[in-house]
VEXZA-757301 format. One record per residue: y, x, z of N, C-alpha, C in turn; residue number from 1. Coordinates in nm, 3 decimals. Layout:
// residues N
{{Y X Z} {Y X Z} {Y X Z} NUM}
...
This chain:
// residues 182
{{-7.067 -1.432 2.271} {-6.978 -1.424 2.157} {-6.881 -1.542 2.164} 1}
{{-6.759 -1.517 2.124} {-6.655 -1.621 2.120} {-6.646 -1.673 1.976} 2}
{{-6.678 -1.802 1.959} {-6.682 -1.861 1.826} {-6.569 -1.962 1.810} 3}
{{-6.480 -1.937 1.714} {-6.383 -2.038 1.673} {-6.460 -2.139 1.591} 4}
{{-6.442 -2.267 1.620} {-6.519 -2.369 1.551} {-6.428 -2.483 1.509} 5}
{{-6.438 -2.521 1.381} {-6.354 -2.628 1.329} {-6.407 -2.763 1.374} 6}
{{-6.321 -2.863 1.364} {-6.357 -2.998 1.407} {-6.327 -3.097 1.295} 7}
{{-6.395 -3.211 1.304} {-6.366 -3.317 1.208} {-6.246 -3.397 1.257} 8}
{{-6.181 -3.462 1.165} {-6.068 -3.552 1.189} {-6.124 -3.693 1.202} 9}
{{-6.095 -3.762 1.310} {-6.147 -3.897 1.330} {-6.031 -3.991 1.356} 10}
{{-6.027 -4.100 1.281} {-5.927 -4.205 1.302} {-6.002 -4.330 1.347} 11}
{{-5.964 -4.382 1.464} {-6.036 -4.495 1.520} {-5.949 -4.619 1.514} 12}
{{-5.996 -4.721 1.437} {-5.920 -4.846 1.431} {-5.928 -4.919 1.564} 13}
{{-5.841 -5.009 1.599} {-5.731 -5.057 1.515} {-5.606 -4.971 1.526} 14}
{{-5.601 -4.880 1.623} {-5.478 -4.803 1.644} {-5.457 -4.696 1.537} 15}
{{-5.567 -4.647 1.482} {-5.563 -4.538 1.383} {-5.504 -4.410 1.439} 16}
{{-5.515 -4.392 1.572} {-5.479 -4.263 1.629} {-5.577 -4.159 1.574} 17}
{{-5.531 -4.037 1.560} {-5.615 -3.931 1.507} {-5.668 -3.845 1.621} 18}
{{-5.799 -3.820 1.616} {-5.865 -3.736 1.714} {-5.934 -3.622 1.642} 19}
{{-5.938 -3.506 1.704} {-6.021 -3.397 1.655} {-6.151 -3.407 1.734} 20}
{{-6.264 -3.398 1.665} {-6.392 -3.418 1.731} {-6.493 -3.312 1.689} 21}
{{-6.570 -3.269 1.787} {-6.679 -3.175 1.763} {-6.808 -3.241 1.809} 22}
{{-6.901 -3.253 1.718} {-7.029 -3.317 1.750} {-7.097 -3.241 1.864} 23}
{{-7.150 -3.312 1.961} {-7.213 -3.251 2.079} {-7.325 -3.156 2.043} 24}
{{-7.393 -3.183 1.934} {-7.508 -3.100 1.897} {-7.468 -2.954 1.873} 25}
{{-7.340 -2.928 1.842} {-7.295 -2.788 1.828} {-7.304 -2.714 1.960} 26}
{{-7.272 -2.782 2.068} {-7.280 -2.718 2.200} {-7.425 -2.684 2.235} 27}
{{-7.519 -2.769 2.192} {-7.660 -2.741 2.216} {-7.709 -2.624 2.131} 28}
{{-7.675 -2.626 2.002} {-7.721 -2.519 1.914} {-7.662 -2.384 1.954} 29}
{{-7.536 -2.382 1.988} {-7.466 -2.256 2.016} {-7.444 -2.235 2.166} 30}
{{-7.537 -2.283 2.248} {-7.521 -2.280 2.393} {-7.506 -2.140 2.453} 31}
{{-7.548 -2.038 2.381} {-7.537 -1.900 2.432} {-7.395 -1.843 2.416} 32}
{{-7.311 -1.916 2.345} {-7.181 -1.864 2.309} {-7.069 -1.946 2.371} 33}
{{-6.951 -1.889 2.370} {-6.830 -1.959 2.415} {-6.764 -2.019 2.291} 34}
{{-6.761 -2.153 2.284} {-6.701 -2.219 2.168} {-6.554 -2.247 2.193} 35}
{{-6.474 -2.220 2.092} {-6.330 -2.246 2.097} {-6.297 -2.344 1.985} 36}
{{-6.298 -2.476 2.014} {-6.265 -2.575 1.911} {-6.119 -2.561 1.869} 37}
{{-6.096 -2.568 1.739} {-5.961 -2.553 1.684} {-5.910 -2.690 1.639} 38}
{{-5.794 -2.732 1.690} {-5.738 -2.860 1.646} {-5.685 -2.853 1.503} 39}
{{-5.689 -2.965 1.434} {-5.642 -2.973 1.296} {-5.491 -2.999 1.293} 40}
{{-5.416 -2.895 1.321} {-5.271 -2.906 1.325} {-5.203 -2.851 1.201} 41}
{{-5.281 -2.795 1.110} {-5.222 -2.734 0.991} {-5.161 -2.599 1.020} 42}
{{-5.192 -2.545 1.137} {-5.149 -2.410 1.175} {-5.251 -2.358 1.275} 43}
{{-5.253 -2.226 1.294} {-5.348 -2.167 1.389} {-5.276 -2.064 1.476} 44}
{{-5.334 -2.038 1.590} {-5.284 -1.935 1.681} {-5.356 -1.805 1.647} 45}
{{-5.290 -1.715 1.577} {-5.353 -1.591 1.533} {-5.377 -1.493 1.646} 46}
{{-5.329 -1.524 1.766} {-5.351 -1.432 1.879} {-5.483 -1.460 1.952} 47}
{{-5.554 -1.567 1.915} {-5.681 -1.599 1.982} {-5.785 -1.491 1.951} 48}
{{-5.850 -1.443 2.056} {-5.955 -1.343 2.042} {-6.087 -1.415 2.013} 49}
{{-6.153 -1.378 1.903} {-6.280 -1.441 1.868} {-6.366 -1.341 1.793} 50}
{{-6.496 -1.374 1.785} {-6.593 -1.286 1.721} {-6.650 -1.342 1.591} 51}
{{-6.642 -1.474 1.574} {-6.704 -1.540 1.459} {-6.632 -1.672 1.434} 52}
{{-6.629 -1.715 1.310} {-6.572 -1.845 1.273} {-6.683 -1.933 1.218} 53}
{{-6.691 -2.057 1.270} {-6.784 -2.157 1.218} {-6.702 -2.275 1.167} 54}
{{-6.722 -2.308 1.039} {-6.661 -2.426 0.980} {-6.769 -2.534 0.974} 55}
{{-6.746 -2.644 1.044} {-6.848 -2.747 1.061} {-6.848 -2.849 0.948} 56}
{{-6.942 -2.943 0.958} {-6.952 -3.052 0.863} {-6.859 -3.167 0.898} 57}
{{-6.865 -3.269 0.817} {-6.782 -3.386 0.841} {-6.681 -3.405 0.730} 58}
{{-6.611 -3.516 0.734} {-6.516 -3.545 0.627} {-6.395 -3.452 0.628} 59}
{{-6.334 -3.442 0.512} {-6.215 -3.360 0.494} {-6.091 -3.446 0.519} 60}
{{-5.983 -3.381 0.550} {-5.851 -3.444 0.558} {-5.751 -3.337 0.519} 61}
{{-5.630 -3.376 0.492} {-5.528 -3.277 0.455} {-5.509 -3.177 0.567} 62}
{{-5.495 -3.226 0.692} {-5.473 -3.137 0.805} {-5.592 -3.044 0.827} 63}
{{-5.713 -3.099 0.817} {-5.833 -3.016 0.835} {-5.842 -2.912 0.725} 64}
{{-5.816 -2.952 0.603} {-5.822 -2.860 0.490} {-5.725 -2.743 0.510} 65}
{{-5.603 -2.773 0.547} {-5.503 -2.667 0.570} {-5.547 -2.575 0.683} 66}
{{-5.592 -2.636 0.794} {-5.634 -2.558 0.911} {-5.751 -2.467 0.877} 67}
{{-5.852 -2.521 0.808} {-5.968 -2.439 0.774} {-5.935 -2.330 0.673} 68}
{{-5.845 -2.356 0.581} {-5.800 -2.250 0.489} {-5.736 -2.136 0.567} 69}
{{-5.649 -2.171 0.662} {-5.584 -2.068 0.744} {-5.686 -1.991 0.827} 70}
{{-5.781 -2.062 0.887} {-5.886 -1.997 0.967} {-5.969 -1.902 0.881} 71}
{{-6.008 -1.948 0.762} {-6.089 -1.866 0.673} {-6.017 -1.736 0.636} 72}
{{-5.891 -1.747 0.598} {-5.816 -1.627 0.557} {-5.788 -1.535 0.675} 73}
{{-5.762 -1.593 0.792} {-5.738 -1.512 0.912} {-5.866 -1.437 0.952} 74}
{{-5.979 -1.507 0.958} {-6.106 -1.442 0.993} {-6.142 -1.336 0.889} 75}
{{-6.119 -1.368 0.761} {-6.147 -1.271 0.655} {-6.063 -1.146 0.667} 76}
{{-5.935 -1.164 0.699} {-5.845 -1.050 0.715} {-5.891 -0.959 0.829} 77}
{{-5.949 -1.020 0.934} {-5.997 -0.944 1.049} {-6.139 -0.894 1.032} 78}
{{-6.205 -0.932 0.921} {-6.343 -0.889 0.897} {-6.445 -0.955 0.988} 79}
{{-6.414 -1.074 1.037} {-6.504 -1.146 1.127} {-6.607 -1.224 1.044} 80}
{{-6.726 -1.245 1.099} {-6.825 -1.329 1.030} {-6.772 -1.472 1.015} 81}
{{-6.805 -1.534 0.902} {-6.765 -1.671 0.872} {-6.890 -1.746 0.826} 82}
{{-6.916 -1.862 0.890} {-7.032 -1.942 0.852} {-6.985 -2.086 0.833} 83}
{{-7.007 -2.139 0.715} {-6.973 -2.277 0.687} {-7.099 -2.362 0.679} 84}
{{-7.095 -2.477 0.744} {-7.207 -2.571 0.743} {-7.164 -2.700 0.676} 85}
{{-7.243 -2.747 0.580} {-7.219 -2.869 0.504} {-7.076 -2.870 0.448} 86}
{{-6.987 -2.955 0.500} {-6.848 -2.953 0.453} {-6.793 -2.810 0.456} 87}
{{-6.823 -2.737 0.562} {-6.776 -2.599 0.576} {-6.829 -2.508 0.467} 88}
{{-6.954 -2.530 0.424} {-7.012 -2.450 0.315} {-6.940 -2.478 0.183} 89}
{{-6.911 -2.607 0.159} {-6.839 -2.641 0.037} {-6.697 -2.584 0.041} 90}
{{-6.635 -2.583 0.159} {-6.502 -2.522 0.173} {-6.509 -2.372 0.145} 91}
{{-6.609 -2.304 0.201} {-6.625 -2.160 0.176} {-6.645 -2.134 0.028} 92}
{{-6.729 -2.213 -0.038} {-6.751 -2.193 -0.181} {-6.620 -2.211 -0.259} 93}
{{-6.546 -2.313 -0.225} {-6.418 -2.338 -0.291} {-6.320 -2.222 -0.266} 94}
{{-6.312 -2.176 -0.142} {-6.217 -2.070 -0.106} {-6.255 -1.934 -0.166} 95}
{{-6.380 -1.918 -0.209} {-6.423 -1.792 -0.270} {-6.435 -1.802 -0.422} 96}
{{-6.377 -1.907 -0.479} {-6.371 -1.919 -0.623} {-6.486 -1.995 -0.686} 97}
{{-6.567 -2.063 -0.606} {-6.677 -2.143 -0.659} {-6.631 -2.281 -0.702} 98}
{{-6.722 -2.355 -0.761} {-6.693 -2.491 -0.806} {-6.796 -2.585 -0.746} 99}
{{-6.748 -2.690 -0.680} {-6.834 -2.792 -0.621} {-6.835 -2.915 -0.710} 100}
{{-6.942 -2.991 -0.699} {-6.955 -3.114 -0.776} {-7.017 -3.222 -0.689} 101}
{{-7.086 -3.313 -0.751} {-7.149 -3.425 -0.680} {-7.299 -3.423 -0.705} 102}
{{-7.372 -3.483 -0.610} {-7.517 -3.494 -0.622} {-7.559 -3.631 -0.568} 103}
{{-7.661 -3.685 -0.628} {-7.717 -3.815 -0.584} {-7.836 -3.790 -0.492} 104}
{{-7.857 -3.881 -0.399} {-7.978 -3.880 -0.317} {-7.983 -3.776 -0.207} 105}
{{-7.868 -3.726 -0.163} {-7.867 -3.625 -0.057} {-7.802 -3.675 0.071} 106}
{{-7.780 -3.804 0.084} {-7.715 -3.857 0.203} {-7.819 -3.916 0.298} 107}
{{-7.825 -3.861 0.418} {-7.916 -3.903 0.524} {-8.062 -3.901 0.480} 108}
{{-8.104 -3.787 0.429} {-8.244 -3.767 0.390} {-8.290 -3.629 0.435} 109}
{{-8.419 -3.613 0.446} {-8.479 -3.481 0.464} {-8.535 -3.439 0.328} 110}
{{-8.528 -3.310 0.300} {-8.585 -3.260 0.175} {-8.626 -3.115 0.193} 111}
{{-8.702 -3.065 0.099} {-8.753 -2.929 0.110} {-8.661 -2.831 0.038} 112}
{{-8.654 -2.711 0.097} {-8.581 -2.601 0.036} {-8.671 -2.479 0.030} 113}
{{-8.637 -2.387 -0.058} {-8.707 -2.259 -0.069} {-8.612 -2.152 -0.021} 114}
{{-8.652 -2.078 0.084} {-8.565 -1.974 0.140} {-8.652 -1.863 0.197} 115}
{{-8.617 -1.740 0.164} {-8.683 -1.621 0.218} {-8.835 -1.627 0.199} 116}
{{-8.876 -1.676 0.081} {-9.018 -1.679 0.047} {-9.098 -1.793 0.107} 117}
{{-9.032 -1.888 0.173} {-9.102 -1.999 0.237} {-9.037 -2.132 0.201} 118}
{{-9.113 -2.240 0.220} {-9.062 -2.376 0.203} {-9.029 -2.430 0.342} 119}
{{-8.911 -2.486 0.358} {-8.867 -2.548 0.483} {-8.822 -2.691 0.454} 120}
{{-8.830 -2.776 0.555} {-8.773 -2.909 0.545} {-8.643 -2.911 0.624} 121}
{{-8.536 -2.953 0.557} {-8.404 -2.960 0.620} {-8.347 -3.100 0.597} 122}
{{-8.239 -3.129 0.667} {-8.172 -3.258 0.650} {-8.058 -3.247 0.549} 123}
{{-8.006 -3.358 0.510} {-7.895 -3.360 0.415} {-7.809 -3.482 0.444} 124}
{{-7.679 -3.460 0.454} {-7.583 -3.567 0.484} {-7.462 -3.562 0.391} 125}
{{-7.481 -3.516 0.270} {-7.367 -3.495 0.180} {-7.393 -3.552 0.041} 126}
{{-7.283 -3.576 -0.028} {-7.289 -3.619 -0.167} {-7.233 -3.514 -0.261} 127}
{{-7.210 -3.394 -0.208} {-7.157 -3.285 -0.290} {-7.269 -3.189 -0.329} 128}
{{-7.240 -3.110 -0.430} {-7.331 -3.003 -0.471} {-7.247 -2.880 -0.503} 129}
{{-7.314 -2.769 -0.507} {-7.249 -2.645 -0.550} {-7.287 -2.626 -0.696} 130}
{{-7.189 -2.644 -0.783} {-7.215 -2.629 -0.927} {-7.211 -2.484 -0.970} 131}
{{-7.125 -2.406 -0.904} {-7.113 -2.263 -0.937} {-7.067 -2.192 -0.810} 132}
{{-7.136 -2.084 -0.777} {-7.095 -2.004 -0.661} {-6.976 -1.916 -0.695} 133}
{{-6.898 -1.883 -0.593} {-6.790 -1.786 -0.610} {-6.846 -1.655 -0.661} 134}
{{-6.766 -1.575 -0.731} {-6.817 -1.455 -0.798} {-6.882 -1.351 -0.707} 135}
{{-6.846 -1.347 -0.579} {-6.904 -1.248 -0.489} {-7.013 -1.308 -0.400} 136}
{{-7.054 -1.430 -0.431} {-7.156 -1.499 -0.352} {-7.290 -1.495 -0.424} 137}
{{-7.398 -1.503 -0.345} {-7.532 -1.510 -0.402} {-7.614 -1.615 -0.329} 138}
{{-7.697 -1.684 -0.405} {-7.782 -1.791 -0.353} {-7.891 -1.730 -0.265} 139}
{{-7.913 -1.790 -0.147} {-8.022 -1.745 -0.061} {-8.119 -1.858 -0.028} 140}
{{-8.084 -1.980 -0.066} {-8.177 -2.093 -0.050} {-8.142 -2.198 -0.153} 141}
{{-8.246 -2.266 -0.203} {-8.223 -2.375 -0.299} {-8.323 -2.486 -0.271} 142}
{{-8.286 -2.607 -0.313} {-8.382 -2.716 -0.299} {-8.476 -2.712 -0.420} 143}
{{-8.574 -2.799 -0.420} {-8.676 -2.794 -0.525} {-8.623 -2.841 -0.661} 144}
{{-8.501 -2.897 -0.663} {-8.436 -2.934 -0.790} {-8.345 -2.822 -0.840} 145}
{{-8.335 -2.712 -0.764} {-8.255 -2.597 -0.806} {-8.114 -2.594 -0.750} 146}
{{-8.075 -2.695 -0.671} {-7.940 -2.694 -0.612} {-7.931 -2.588 -0.504} 147}
{{-7.817 -2.519 -0.499} {-7.792 -2.420 -0.395} {-7.782 -2.490 -0.260} 148}
{{-7.859 -2.443 -0.162} {-7.858 -2.498 -0.027} {-7.802 -2.398 0.075} 149}
{{-7.802 -2.271 0.042} {-7.741 -2.168 0.127} {-7.703 -2.050 0.039} 150}
{{-7.596 -1.982 0.080} {-7.549 -1.866 0.005} {-7.483 -1.767 0.099} 151}
{{-7.462 -1.645 0.050} {-7.394 -1.543 0.130} {-7.311 -1.455 0.039} 152}
{{-7.215 -1.390 0.100} {-7.132 -1.292 0.030} {-7.218 -1.168 0.006} 153}
{{-7.196 -1.100 -0.104} {-7.276 -0.983 -0.138} {-7.256 -0.867 -0.042} 154}
{{-7.134 -0.855 0.017} {-7.102 -0.737 0.100} {-7.056 -0.768 0.242} 155}
{{-7.019 -0.893 0.269} {-6.962 -0.929 0.399} {-7.043 -1.038 0.466} 156}
{{-7.017 -1.058 0.593} {-7.086 -1.164 0.667} {-7.012 -1.297 0.647} 157}
{{-7.029 -1.352 0.529} {-6.974 -1.484 0.496} {-7.090 -1.565 0.439} 158}
{{-7.115 -1.682 0.501} {-7.230 -1.763 0.466} {-7.190 -1.908 0.445} 159}
{{-7.268 -1.978 0.365} {-7.257 -2.122 0.349} {-7.396 -2.182 0.360} 160}
{{-7.409 -2.284 0.444} {-7.536 -2.353 0.465} {-7.508 -2.501 0.450} 161}
{{-7.575 -2.566 0.356} {-7.540 -2.702 0.318} {-7.602 -2.807 0.413} 162}
{{-7.706 -2.773 0.487} {-7.766 -2.870 0.578} {-7.705 -2.857 0.719} 163}
{{-7.754 -2.938 0.812} {-7.702 -2.943 0.949} {-7.808 -2.895 1.049} 164}
{{-7.817 -2.765 1.077} {-7.916 -2.717 1.174} {-7.889 -2.769 1.315} 165}
{{-7.765 -2.801 1.344} {-7.729 -2.852 1.477} {-7.791 -2.989 1.504} 166}
{{-7.834 -3.058 1.400} {-7.895 -3.190 1.414} {-8.048 -3.185 1.408} 167}
{{-8.105 -3.065 1.403} {-8.249 -3.050 1.389} {-8.313 -3.013 1.522} 168}
{{-8.431 -3.070 1.547} {-8.505 -3.035 1.669} {-8.541 -2.887 1.668} 169}
{{-8.584 -2.837 1.553} {-8.614 -2.695 1.534} {-8.525 -2.645 1.421} 170}
{{-8.407 -2.592 1.457} {-8.310 -2.553 1.354} {-8.365 -2.451 1.255} 171}
{{-8.334 -2.474 1.129} {-8.370 -2.382 1.022} {-8.242 -2.310 0.979} 172}
{{-8.246 -2.177 0.980} {-8.133 -2.095 0.939} {-8.183 -1.972 0.863} 173}
{{-8.104 -1.920 0.772} {-8.138 -1.790 0.715} {-8.147 -1.688 0.829} 174}
{{-8.238 -1.592 0.819} {-8.260 -1.494 0.927} {-8.132 -1.424 0.970} 175}
{{-8.048 -1.386 0.875} {-7.924 -1.314 0.910} {-7.832 -1.402 0.995} 176}
{{-7.825 -1.532 0.965} {-7.742 -1.624 1.043} {-7.808 -1.652 1.178} 177}
{{-7.939 -1.669 1.177} {-8.012 -1.690 1.302} {-7.990 -1.572 1.397} 178}
{{-7.997 -1.450 1.346} {-7.974 -1.331 1.429} {-7.833 -1.327 1.484} 179}
{{-7.739 -1.378 1.410} {-7.599 -1.380 1.454} {-7.573 -1.487 1.558} 180}
{{-7.631 -1.604 1.540} {-7.596 -1.719 1.625} {-7.695 -1.755 1.734} 181}
{{-7.824 -1.733 1.713} {-7.922 -1.783 1.810} {-7.984 -1.677 1.898} 182}
């Protein structure tokens, strides 16, 4: 499968040149697929042939925000699967009419979630929360405090996963996403 994958914006002092970066762990997690990293140029090449869009974690920037919005709408128009991880999940929630907020105690910790009738331990590297899901989204995983940790569109292959499976020795994913990616 050909996966379009977003990248984080990195500025390295003292020059403050901007780099687009994709964490190496994505190549390990998605090793069965052909990854097509997309630069944060604020525009996209709509002629690229792809099967799925992955919006990764990491900090936001104006250029990244614009690029990911364009990618989301382009993939949606084509009916392609869209999966957002961490930052990408919050972007998907925002783009589908949801409301994000803030949460304490979720940066660089492991915690338990309830998903598909089981308890799993996942990682957390964010200070955001999902306060309200978009109207066509439904919760598929939550932490033990009730915060949404994963969600999906009611009718389409659009997902948001708040943790980082690419950083886990044994990645935890909802079954539908696991079947798509692994």
